[in-house]
C-alpha positions as protocol buffer text, in pm:
chain_id: "A"
residue {
  index: 1
  type: UNK
  ca { x: 6994 y: 4332 z: 5340 }
}
residue {
  index: 2
  type: UNK
  ca { x: 7190 y: 4645 z: 5416 }
}
residue {
  index: 3
  type: UNK
  ca { x: 7014 y: 4980 z: 5437 }
}
residue {
  index: 4
  type: UNK
  ca { x: 7043 y: 5178 z: 5119 }
}
residue {
  index: 5
  type: UNK
  ca { x: 7100 y: 4875 z: 4897 }
}
residue {
  index: 6
  type: UNK
  ca { x: 6890 y: 4788 z: 4596 }
}
residue {
  index: 7
  type: UNK
  ca { x: 6575 y: 4599 z: 4673 }
}
residue {
  index: 8
  type: UNK
  ca { x: 6526 y: 4832 z: 4968 }
}
residue {
  index: 9
  type: UNK
  ca { x: 6166 y: 4724 z: 5023 }
}
residue {
  index: 10
  type: UNK
  ca { x: 6330 y: 4514 z: 5295 }
}
residue {
  index: 11
  type: UNK
  ca { x: 6454 y: 4824 z: 5475 }
}
residue {
  index: 12
  type: UNK
  ca { x: 6171 y: 4781 z: 5723 }
}
residue {
  index: 13
  type: UNK
  ca { x: 6291 y: 4523 z: 5979 }
}
residue {
  index: 14
  type: UNK
  ca { x: 6014 y: 4259 z: 6009 }
}
residue {
  index: 15
  type: UNK
  ca { x: 6029 y: 4265 z: 6390 }
}
residue {
  index: 16
  type: UNK
  ca { x: 5954 y: 4639 z: 6389 }
}
residue {
  index: 17
  type: UNK
  ca { x: 5670 y: 4644 z: 6135 }
}
residue {
  index: 18
  type: UNK
  ca { x: 5375 y: 4571 z: 6364 }
}
residue {
  index: 19
  type: UNK
  ca { x: 5343 y: 4918 z: 6511 }
}
residue {
  index: 20
  type: UNK
  ca { x: 5326 y: 5076 z: 6162 }
}
residue {
  index: 21
  type: UNK
  ca { x: 5021 y: 4877 z: 6050 }
}
residue {
  index: 22
  type: UNK
  ca { x: 4696 y: 5064 z: 5999 }
}
residue {
  index: 23
  type: UNK
  ca { x: 4854 y: 5399 z: 5916 }
}
residue {
  index: 24
  type: UNK
  ca { x: 4828 y: 5517 z: 5554 }
}
residue {
  index: 25
  type: UNK
  ca { x: 5113 y: 5764 z: 5603 }
}
residue {
  index: 26
  type: UNK
  ca { x: 5451 y: 5718 z: 5772 }
}
residue {
  index: 27
  type: UNK
  ca { x: 5643 y: 6035 z: 5854 }
}
residue {
  index: 28
  type: UNK
  ca { x: 6011 y: 6013 z: 5944 }
}
residue {
  index: 29
  type: UNK
  ca { x: 6155 y: 6266 z: 6190 }
}
residue {
  index: 30
  type: UNK
  ca { x: 6522 y: 6317 z: 6271 }
}
residue {
  index: 31
  type: UNK
  ca { x: 6765 y: 6587 z: 6386 }
}
residue {
  index: 32
  type: UNK
  ca { x: 7116 y: 6697 z: 6295 }
}
residue {
  index: 33
  type: UNK
  ca { x: 7371 y: 6905 z: 6480 }
}
residue {
  index: 34
  type: UNK
  ca { x: 7337 y: 6804 z: 6844 }
}
residue {
  index: 35
  type: UNK
  ca { x: 7714 y: 6777 z: 6885 }
}
residue {
  index: 36
  type: UNK
  ca { x: 7851 y: 7106 z: 6747 }
}
residue {
  index: 37
  type: UNK
  ca { x: 7974 y: 7390 z: 6966 }
}
residue {
  index: 38
  type: UNK
  ca { x: 7808 y: 7654 z: 6749 }
}
residue {
  index: 39
  type: UNK
  ca { x: 7505 y: 7715 z: 6532 }
}
residue {
  index: 40
  type: UNK
  ca { x: 7153 y: 7577 z: 6545 }
}
residue {
  index: 41
  type: UNK
  ca { x: 7027 y: 7224 z: 6576 }
}
residue {
  index: 42
  type: UNK
  ca { x: 6812 y: 7122 z: 6280 }
}
residue {
  index: 43
  type: UNK
  ca { x: 6546 y: 6864 z: 6202 }
}
residue {
  index: 44
  type: UNK
  ca { x: 6378 y: 6713 z: 5901 }
}
residue {
  index: 45
  type: UNK
  ca { x: 6038 y: 6549 z: 5860 }
}
residue {
  index: 46
  type: UNK
  ca { x: 5953 y: 6348 z: 5549 }
}
residue {
  index: 47
  type: UNK
  ca { x: 5670 y: 6141 z: 5404 }
}
residue {
  index: 48
  type: UNK
  ca { x: 5796 y: 5952 z: 5100 }
}
residue {
  index: 49
  type: UNK
  ca { x: 5593 y: 5866 z: 4789 }
}
residue {
  index: 50
  type: UNK
  ca { x: 5566 y: 5501 z: 4695 }
}
residue {
  index: 51
  type: UNK
  ca { x: 5778 y: 5547 z: 4384 }
}
residue {
  index: 52
  type: UNK
  ca { x: 6077 y: 5706 z: 4559 }
}
residue {
  index: 53
  type: UNK
  ca { x: 6410 y: 5534 z: 4469 }
}
residue {
  index: 54
  type: UNK
  ca { x: 6498 y: 5399 z: 4812 }
}
residue {
  index: 55
  type: UNK
  ca { x: 6847 y: 5295 z: 4702 }
}
residue {
  index: 56
  type: UNK
  ca { x: 6945 y: 5664 z: 4730 }
}
residue {
  index: 57
  type: UNK
  ca { x: 6876 y: 5666 z: 5104 }
}
residue {
  index: 58
  type: UNK
  ca { x: 7075 y: 5585 z: 5413 }
}
residue {
  index: 59
  type: UNK
  ca { x: 7163 y: 5746 z: 5744 }
}
residue {
  index: 60
  type: UNK
  ca { x: 7292 y: 6087 z: 5633 }
}
residue {
  index: 61
  type: UNK
  ca { x: 7619 y: 6034 z: 5821 }
}
residue {
  index: 62
  type: UNK
  ca { x: 7695 y: 5725 z: 5612 }
}
residue {
  index: 63
  type: UNK
  ca { x: 7678 y: 5875 z: 5264 }
}
residue {
  index: 64
  type: UNK
  ca { x: 7897 y: 6131 z: 5093 }
}
residue {
  index: 65
  type: UNK
  ca { x: 7817 y: 6501 z: 5075 }
}
residue {
  index: 66
  type: UNK
  ca { x: 7758 y: 6473 z: 4700 }
}
residue {
  index: 67
  type: UNK
  ca { x: 7512 y: 6186 z: 4744 }
}
residue {
  index: 68
  type: UNK
  ca { x: 7338 y: 6363 z: 5034 }
}
residue {
  index: 69
  type: UNK
  ca { x: 7283 y: 6672 z: 4823 }
}
residue {
  index: 70
  type: UNK
  ca { x: 7151 y: 6468 z: 4531 }
}
residue {
  index: 71
  type: UNK
  ca { x: 6915 y: 6281 z: 4762 }
}
residue {
  index: 72
  type: UNK
  ca { x: 6800 y: 6604 z: 4926 }
}
residue {
  index: 73
  type: UNK
  ca { x: 6712 y: 6756 z: 4589 }
}
residue {
  index: 74
  type: UNK
  ca { x: 6501 y: 6454 z: 4493 }
}
residue {
  index: 75
  type: UNK
  ca { x: 6334 y: 6438 z: 4836 }
}
residue {
  index: 76
  type: UNK
  ca { x: 6232 y: 6802 z: 4803 }
}
residue {
  index: 77
  type: UNK
  ca { x: 6103 y: 6737 z: 4451 }
}
residue {
  index: 78
  type: UNK
  ca { x: 5903 y: 6420 z: 4520 }
}
residue {
  index: 79
  type: UNK
  ca { x: 5826 y: 6394 z: 4893 }
}
residue {
  index: 80
  type: UNK
  ca { x: 5630 y: 6592 z: 5146 }
}
residue {
  index: 81
  type: UNK
  ca { x: 5891 y: 6743 z: 5375 }
}
residue {
  index: 82
  type: UNK
  ca { x: 5956 y: 6998 z: 5646 }
}
residue {
  index: 83
  type: UNK
  ca { x: 6269 y: 7155 z: 5794 }
}
residue {
  index: 84
  type: UNK
  ca { x: 6300 y: 7307 z: 6141 }
}
residue {
  index: 85
  type: UNK
  ca { x: 6565 y: 7484 z: 6345 }
}
residue {
  index: 86
  type: UNK
  ca { x: 6629 y: 7572 z: 6706 }
}
residue {
  index: 87
  type: UNK
  ca { x: 6885 y: 7851 z: 6740 }
}
residue {
  index: 88
  type: UNK
  ca { x: 7201 y: 7857 z: 6949 }
}
residue {
  index: 89
  type: UNK
  ca { x: 7016 y: 8091 z: 7188 }
}
residue {
  index: 90
  type: UNK
  ca { x: 6733 y: 7841 z: 7228 }
}
residue {
  index: 91
  type: UNK
  ca { x: 6989 y: 7567 z: 7293 }
}
residue {
  index: 92
  type: UNK
  ca { x: 7142 y: 7781 z: 7568 }
}
residue {
  index: 93
  type: UNK
  ca { x: 6801 y: 7857 z: 7717 }
}
residue {
  index: 94
  type: UNK
  ca { x: 6645 y: 7510 z: 7694 }
}
residue {
  index: 95
  type: UNK
  ca { x: 6939 y: 7260 z: 7673 }
}
residue {
  index: 96
  type: UNK
  ca { x: 7029 y: 7062 z: 7363 }
}
residue {
  index: 97
  type: UNK
  ca { x: 6772 y: 6782 z: 7408 }
}
residue {
  index: 98
  type: UNK
  ca { x: 6475 y: 7017 z: 7444 }
}
residue {
  index: 99
  type: UNK
  ca { x: 6601 y: 7234 z: 7159 }
}
residue {
  index: 100
  type: UNK
  ca { x: 6637 y: 6925 z: 6936 }
}
residue {
  index: 101
  type: UNK
  ca { x: 6278 y: 6825 z: 7012 }
}
residue {
  index: 102
  type: UNK
  ca { x: 6166 y: 7181 z: 6938 }
}
residue {
  index: 103
  type: UNK
  ca { x: 6338 y: 7172 z: 6598 }
}
residue {
  index: 104
  type: UNK
  ca { x: 6168 y: 6838 z: 6529 }
}
residue {
  index: 105
  type: UNK
  ca { x: 5830 y: 6985 z: 6621 }
}
residue {
  index: 106
  type: UNK
  ca { x: 5885 y: 7276 z: 6383 }
}
residue {
  index: 107
  type: UNK
  ca { x: 5988 y: 7040 z: 6102 }
}
residue {
  index: 108
  type: UNK
  ca { x: 5680 y: 6828 z: 6158 }
}
residue {
  index: 109
  type: UNK
  ca { x: 5438 y: 7119 z: 6143 }
}
residue {
  index: 110
  type: UNK
  ca { x: 5603 y: 7256 z: 5828 }
}
residue {
  index: 111
  type: UNK
  ca { x: 5555 y: 6914 z: 5669 }
}
residue {
  index: 112
  type: UNK
  ca { x: 5197 y: 6898 z: 5797 }
}
residue {
  index: 113
  type: UNK
  ca { x: 5118 y: 7237 z: 5642 }
}
residue {
  index: 114
  type: UNK
  ca { x: 5241 y: 7113 z: 5305 }
}
residue {
  index: 115
  type: UNK
  ca { x: 5066 y: 6775 z: 5329 }
}
residue {
  index: 116
  type: UNK
  ca { x: 4717 y: 6839 z: 5179 }
}
residue {
  index: 117
  type: UNK
  ca { x: 4859 y: 6995 z: 4861 }
}
residue {
  index: 118
  type: UNK
  ca { x: 5119 y: 6719 z: 4832 }
}
residue {
  index: 119
  type: UNK
  ca { x: 4854 y: 6447 z: 4867 }
}
residue {
  index: 120
  type: UNK
  ca { x: 4654 y: 6611 z: 4588 }
}
residue {
  index: 121
  type: UNK
  ca { x: 4966 y: 6618 z: 4369 }
}
residue {
  index: 122
  type: UNK
  ca { x: 4999 y: 6242 z: 4425 }
}
residue {
  index: 123
  type: UNK
  ca { x: 4638 y: 6179 z: 4325 }
}
residue {
  index: 124
  type: UNK
  ca { x: 4545 y: 6102 z: 4686 }
}
residue {
  index: 125
  type: UNK
  ca { x: 4266 y: 6230 z: 4905 }
}
residue {
  index: 126
  type: UNK
  ca { x: 4378 y: 6546 z: 5092 }
}
residue {
  index: 127
  type: UNK
  ca { x: 4173 y: 6425 z: 5389 }
}
residue {
  index: 128
  type: UNK
  ca { x: 4446 y: 6168 z: 5450 }
}
residue {
  index: 129
  type: UNK
  ca { x: 4630 y: 6458 z: 5616 }
}
residue {
  index: 130
  type: UNK
  ca { x: 4409 y: 6410 z: 5923 }
}
residue {
  index: 131
  type: UNK
  ca { x: 4616 y: 6326 z: 6231 }
}
residue {
  index: 132
  type: UNK
  ca { x: 4462 y: 5980 z: 6274 }
}
residue {
  index: 133
  type: UNK
  ca { x: 4615 y: 5869 z: 5943 }
}
residue {
  index: 134
  type: UNK
  ca { x: 4975 y: 5961 z: 6028 }
}
residue {
  index: 135
  type: UNK
  ca { x: 5234 y: 5770 z: 6227 }
}
residue {
  index: 136
  type: UNK
  ca { x: 5554 y: 5958 z: 6303 }
}
residue {
  index: 137
  type: UNK
  ca { x: 5869 y: 5750 z: 6345 }
}
residue {
  index: 138
  type: UNK
  ca { x: 6124 y: 5948 z: 6546 }
}
residue {
  index: 139
  type: UNK
  ca { x: 6493 y: 5861 z: 6555 }
}
residue {
  index: 140
  type: UNK
  ca { x: 6613 y: 5824 z: 6913 }
}
residue {
  index: 141
  type: UNK
  ca { x: 6456 y: 5783 z: 7256 }
}
residue {
  index: 142
  type: UNK
  ca { x: 6219 y: 6079 z: 7277 }
}
residue {
  index: 143
  type: UNK
  ca { x: 5912 y: 6206 z: 7094 }
}
residue {
  index: 144
  type: UNK
  ca { x: 5842 y: 6580 z: 7065 }
}
residue {
  index: 145
  type: UNK
  ca { x: 5535 y: 6701 z: 7251 }
}
residue {
  index: 146
  type: UNK
  ca { x: 5221 y: 6826 z: 7079 }
}
residue {
  index: 147
  type: UNK
  ca { x: 5255 y: 6650 z: 6745 }
}
residue {
  index: 148
  type: UNK
  ca { x: 4880 y: 6575 z: 6763 }
}
residue {
  index: 149
  type: UNK
  ca { x: 4918 y: 6232 z: 6604 }
}
residue {
  index: 150
  type: UNK
  ca { x: 5065 y: 5896 z: 6699 }
}
residue {
  index: 151
  type: UNK
  ca { x: 5443 y: 5884 z: 6724 }
}
residue {
  index: 152
  type: UNK
  ca { x: 5694 y: 5612 z: 6801 }
}
residue {
  index: 153
  type: UNK
  ca { x: 6059 y: 5662 z: 6898 }
}
residue {
  index: 154
  type: UNK
  ca { x: 6302 y: 5404 z: 6758 }
}
residue {
  index: 155
  type: UNK
  ca { x: 6671 y: 5396 z: 6840 }
}
residue {
  index: 156
  type: UNK
  ca { x: 6882 y: 5412 z: 6520 }
}
residue {
  index: 157
  type: UNK
  ca { x: 6567 y: 5455 z: 6310 }
}
residue {
  index: 158
  type: UNK
  ca { x: 6780 y: 5655 z: 6063 }
}
residue {
  index: 159
  type: UNK
  ca { x: 6941 y: 5326 z: 5962 }
}
residue {
  index: 160
  type: UNK
  ca { x: 6616 y: 5127 z: 5946 }
}
residue {
  index: 161
  type: UNK
  ca { x: 6328 y: 5329 z: 5800 }
}
residue {
  index: 162
  type: UNK
  ca { x: 6350 y: 5507 z: 5463 }
}
residue {
  index: 163
  type: UNK
  ca { x: 6133 y: 5800 z: 5573 }
}
residue {
  index: 164
  type: UNK
  ca { x: 6367 y: 5862 z: 5869 }
}
residue {
  index: 165
  type: UNK
  ca { x: 6674 y: 5832 z: 5647 }
}
residue {
  index: 166
  type: UNK
  ca { x: 6520 y: 6098 z: 5423 }
}
residue {
  index: 167
  type: UNK
  ca { x: 6447 y: 6317 z: 5726 }
}
residue {
  index: 168
  type: UNK
  ca { x: 6808 y: 6286 z: 5841 }
}
residue {
  index: 169
  type: UNK
  ca { x: 6927 y: 6397 z: 5496 }
}
residue {
  index: 170
  type: UNK
  ca { x: 6696 y: 6700 z: 5498 }
}
residue {
  index: 171
  type: UNK
  ca { x: 6818 y: 6793 z: 5846 }
}
residue {
  index: 172
  type: UNK
  ca { x: 7190 y: 6753 z: 5778 }
}
residue {
  index: 173
  type: UNK
  ca { x: 7209 y: 6912 z: 5433 }
}
residue {
  index: 174
  type: UNK
  ca { x: 6995 y: 7204 z: 5546 }
}
residue {
  index: 175
  type: UNK
  ca { x: 7211 y: 7268 z: 5850 }
}
residue {
  index: 176
  type: UNK
  ca { x: 7538 y: 7228 z: 5660 }
}
residue {
  index: 177
  type: UNK
  ca { x: 7419 y: 7480 z: 5403 }
}
residue {
  index: 178
  type: UNK
  ca { x: 7335 y: 7726 z: 5677 }
}
residue {
  index: 179
  type: UNK
  ca { x: 7676 y: 7685 z: 5841 }
}
residue {
  index: 180
  type: UNK
  ca { x: 7843 y: 7770 z: 5508 }
}
residue {
  index: 181
  type: UNK
  ca { x: 7647 y: 8098 z: 5512 }
}
residue {
  index: 182
  type: UNK
  ca { x: 7761 y: 8160 z: 5870 }
}
residue {
  index: 183
  type: UNK
  ca { x: 8119 y: 8110 z: 5754 }
}
residue {
  index: 184
  type: UNK
  ca { x: 8074 y: 8410 z: 5525 }
}
residue {
  index: 185
  type: UNK
  ca { x: 7919 y: 8618 z: 5805 }
}
residue {
  index: 186
  type: UNK
  ca { x: 8180 y: 8522 z: 6066 }
}
residue {
  index: 187
  type: UNK
  ca { x: 8507 y: 8449 z: 5884 }
}
residue {
  index: 188
  type: UNK
  ca { x: 8792 y: 8292 z: 6070 }
}
residue {
  index: 189
  type: UNK
  ca { x: 8599 y: 8022 z: 6252 }
}
residue {
  index: 190
  type: UNK
  ca { x: 8603 y: 7768 z: 5968 }
}
residue {
  index: 191
  type: UNK
  ca { x: 8230 y: 7695 z: 5979 }
}
residue {
  index: 192
  type: UNK
  ca { x: 8218 y: 7602 z: 5610 }
}
residue {
  index: 193
  type: UNK
  ca { x: 8462 y: 7319 z: 5678 }
}
residue {
  index: 194
  type: UNK
  ca { x: 8378 y: 7177 z: 6021 }
}
residue {
  index: 195
  type: UNK
  ca { x: 8017 y: 7303 z: 6046 }
}
residue {
  index: 196
  type: UNK
  ca { x: 8067 y: 7398 z: 6411 }
}
residue {
  index: 197
  type: UNK
  ca { x: 8169 y: 7054 z: 6533 }
}
residue {
  index: 198
  type: UNK
  ca { x: 8438 y: 7035 z: 6805 }
}
residue {
  index: 199
  type: UNK
  ca { x: 8742 y: 6995 z: 6583 }
}
residue {
  index: 200
  type: UNK
  ca { x: 9089 y: 7113 z: 6681 }
}
residue {
  index: 201
  type: UNK
  ca { x: 9063 y: 7393 z: 6424 }
}
residue {
  index: 202
  type: UNK
  ca { x: 8740 y: 7513 z: 6583 }
}
residue {
  index: 203
  type: UNK
  ca { x: 8892 y: 7517 z: 6933 }
}
residue {
  index: 204
  type: UNK
  ca { x: 9194 y: 7708 z: 6804 }
}
residue {
  index: 205
  type: UNK
  ca { x: 8974 y: 7965 z: 6627 }
}
residue {
  index: 206
  type: UNK
  ca { x: 8771 y: 8023 z: 6944 }
}
residue {
  index: 207
  type: UNK
  ca { x: 9089 y: 8059 z: 7150 }
}
residue {
  index: 208
  type: UNK
  ca { x: 9222 y: 8317 z: 6905 }
}
residue {
  index: 209
  type: UNK
  ca { x: 8903 y: 8510 z: 6823 }
}
residue {
  index: 210
  type: UNK
  ca { x: 8682 y: 8442 z: 7122 }
}
residue {
  index: 211
  type: UNK
  ca { x: 8332 y: 8296 z: 7093 }
}
residue {
  index: 212
  type: UNK
  ca { x: 8147 y: 8374 z: 6771 }
}
residue {
  index: 213
  type: UNK
  ca { x: 7798 y: 8530 z: 6767 }
}
residue {
  index: 214
  type: UNK
  ca { x: 7649 y: 8182 z: 6714 }
}
residue {
  index: 215
  type: UNK
  ca { x: 7849 y: 8002 z: 6983 }
}
residue {
  index: 216
  type: UNK
  ca { x: 7657 y: 7768 z: 7215 }
}
residue {
  index: 217
  type: UNK
  ca { x: 7771 y: 7912 z: 7545 }
}
residue {
  index: 218
  type: UNK
  ca { x: 7622 y: 7627 z: 7748 }
}
residue {
  index: 219
  type: UNK
  ca { x: 7854 y: 7392 z: 7558 }
}
residue {
  index: 220
  type: UNK
  ca { x: 8152 y: 7613 z: 7643 }
}
residue {
  index: 221
  type: UNK
  ca { x: 8064 y: 7581 z: 8011 }
}
residue {
  index: 222
  type: UNK
  ca { x: 8057 y: 7204 z: 7974 }
}
residue {
  index: 223
  type: UNK
  ca { x: 8415 y: 7217 z: 7847 }
}
residue {
  index: 224
  type: UNK
  ca { x: 8544 y: 7413 z: 8149 }
}
């Protein structure tokens, strides 16, 4: 069954279920914005309630902007979630991989701070927020340090696990929204349209105007 289709209880691939057993809570963790030449990298972390309509979910890159925004609104209403950023300056200082993991860490701890109250709202014991009860499923090859609970990296998890799909939506919609605000602050770069990704229009704007205040200068060096 394809991810995001109705009957999405089968979104969990049977061969990848074993490592999730024994954990009452599954938290998805994913990033957005590793490829752009400007702006922050973002991350989302989500624990979904059992009654969430999984047919709304998919890898954020595979659904339309309208559907992403609708899904984000419902995730924020029903789920326990966190959103984290690492700035363009942190990307320059750390490199994009370390900055992505830092954004993920920030998203996780925002989610964790919200977790006891969310559990209570679901009629669940707030003590379930203890680290031993949480498994974090991270999209990709690497797990952020210092999460203080078990975590498992899975390649392409954003196409396999609903909680990671939800995290990818939180990350992407949140970052896109921020880039629209940057477009108003720094007109001429087209951030509202391309969100800082390396499009021809973005290259032309940088050639004409020079680097913007949110340019990732380490990426510019890579292009030399």
